LOKE-785452 format. One record per residue (C-alpha): residue in one letter; x, y, z. Coordinates in steps of 0.1 Angstrom, whole numbers, padded with zeros to 4 digits, always signed. Layout:
<nodes>
AXYZ...
</nodes>
This chain:
<nodes>
M+0341-0202-0405A+0322-0184-0433E+0288-0194-0418L+0296-0175-0386E+0309-0144-0403T+0289-0112-0402S+0269-0099-0432D+0268-0063-0444Q+0237-0058-0422G+0256-0068-0391M+0239-0102-0387P+0258-0135-0387K+0253-0153-0420V+0240-0183-0402I+0208-0163-0395N+0201-0160-0432F+0211-0196-0438M+0188-0209-0411A+0159-0187-0422S+0162-0198-0458V+0161-0235-0449L+0135-0233-0422E+0111-0212-0443R+0113-0237-0471V+0108-0266-0447A+0078-0249-0431E+0062-0241-0465T+0067-0276-0477N+0052-0292-0446D+0023-0267-0447L+0014-0281-0481S+0017-0317-0470R-0005-0313-0439R-0037-0323-0457F-0021-0355-0470S-0003-0368-0439A-0011-0375-0403Q+0005-0348-0381K+0001-0345-0344I-0007-0312-0327S+0017-0302-0299M+0022-0273-0275F+0045-0258-0300H+0016-0251-0324G-0001-0218-0325L-0037-0212-0333T-0027-0190-0362R+0005-0183-0382P+0026-0156-0366T+0028-0124-0387I+0066-0120-0381S+0088-0138-0406V+0112-0165-0396E+0142-0144-0406S+0129-0113-0387Y+0122-0136-0357L+0158-0150-0358E+0172-0115-0361R+0152-0104-0331I+0165-0133-0310F+0200-0126-0320K+0197-0089-0313Y+0182-0092-0278A+0194-0126-0265N+0231-0118-0271C+0240-0154-0276S+0269-0165-0297P+0265-0172-0334S+0275-0208-0327C+0243-0212-0306F+0222-0208-0337V+0241-0237-0355V+0236-0259-0324A+0200-0248-0322Y+0195-0260-0358I+0211-0293-0349Y+0187-0297-0320L+0158-0289-0344D+0170-0316-0367R+0172-0341-0338F+0137-0331-0327S+0124-0337-0362Q+0141-0371-0365R+0128-0383-0332Q+0093-0368-0336P+0084-0375-0373L+0047-0368-0366L+0055-0333-0354P+0072-0318-0386I+0082-0281-0386N+0056-0259-0402S+0045-0223-0401F+0023-0229-0370N+0052-0242-0348V+0085-0230-0363H+0087-0198-0341R+0081-0216-0308L+0106-0243-0318L+0131-0217-0327I+0130-0197-0295T+0131-0229-0275S+0160-0244-0294V+0180-0212-0291L+0173-0211-0253V+0184-0246-0248S+0215-0241-0270A+0225-0209-0252K+0223-0227-0218F+0244-0255-0231M+0269-0235-0251D+0274-0201-0235D+0288-0193-0200I+0265-0164-0196F+0229-0164-0208Y+0195-0148-0200N+0168-0166-0180N+0136-0181-0193A+0116-0150-0185Y+0138-0128-0207Y+0137-0153-0236A+0099-0154-0232K+0097-0116-0237V+0120-0118-0267G+0100-0146-0282G+0066-0130-0276I+0052-0157-0252S+0046-0161-0215T+0072-0172-0190N+0051-0202-0180E+0048-0213-0217M+0085-0208-0222N+0092-0231-0192L+0068-0258-0205L+0083-0256-0241E+0118-0260-0228V+0109-0292-0209D+0089-0306-0238F+0117-0298-0262L+0143-0316-0240F+0122-0347-0239G+0116-0344-0276I+0153-0346-0284G+0159-0373-0257F+0182-0348-0238Q+0208-0354-0265L+0225-0320-0261N+0262-0328-0269V+0274-0318-0303T+0308-0330-0315P+0331-0306-0335T+0326-0329-0366T+0289-0327-0363F+0290-0289-0359H+0312-0284-0390T+0290-0308-0410Y+0259-0288-0402C+0276-0255-0409S+0286-0268-0444Y+0250-0281-0449L+0234-0247-0441Q+0258-0229-0464T+0252-0254-0492E+0214-0251-0489M+0216-0213-0489L+0237-0214-0522L+0211-0237-0538E+0183-0212-0534S+0182-0174-0536P+0178-0158-0502P+0144-0143-0493M+0141-0106-0492P+0150-0092-0458M+0121-0082-0436P+0123-0051-0413M+0136-0057-0378P+0108-0052-0352M+0113-0026-0325P+0121-0039-0291S+0088-0042-0273S+0073-0065-0247S+0041-0063-0268L+0054-0088-0294K+0030-0117-0296I+0033-0148-0318G-0003-0158-0310R-0018-0183-0286N-0007-0218-0286V-0030-0248-0289N-0043-0258-0255H-0024-0291-0255Q-0019-0315-0226Y+0018-0319-0218C+0032-0350-0233C+0061-0361-0255I+0066-0391-0277N+0095-0412-0267E+0112-0430-0295D+0144-0449-0301E+0174-0427-0309S+0177-0424-0346T+0210-0424-0365H+0226-0390-0368Q+0226-0389-0406Q+0226-0355-0422H+0193-0348-0440E+0168-0320-0443L+0144-0314-0414A+0116-0339-0419V+0103-0326-0452
</nodes>
């Protein structure tokens, strides 16, 4: 599929598609924070990470070695999370932790070979303990709904491509050098909990904007 093809920079096009959509979603929800009730979760950082969403996705792809399909499935998981947790919309304070967690869960479900949580934590700039807690919280957040049908997969691929075509892509950011010193900031000291809600219908729509 075109969405999984490689760009001139050697990155799957889905990376650019996801970055474009998620950056717009985060910016929109940042503006709406003052007007709506939003819960604080363990995915929230105390400050906005300085690394862009696109550069963060590129870093994950470069060092996690997961398949391009994992990023599409990760986006599907993010959409399910947003549908089931409407009071925890994606914004610039939580998008990075949600991304690294969704890709981790997707890789474990999709790929035969994948890195452990400690490695993903290093790639994502967080501690191993935090990575473990985020994974559990995310799984409860999506109600452990991990299966993705071929029809759903292709629908989301088409959606990401359409959204990318509707808006000019952001300027690419420089790729960070591999380093264990990457930090995306401290997360909010939040007691572990997750809101359980009835399974929502799997209708295709933008991530809780």
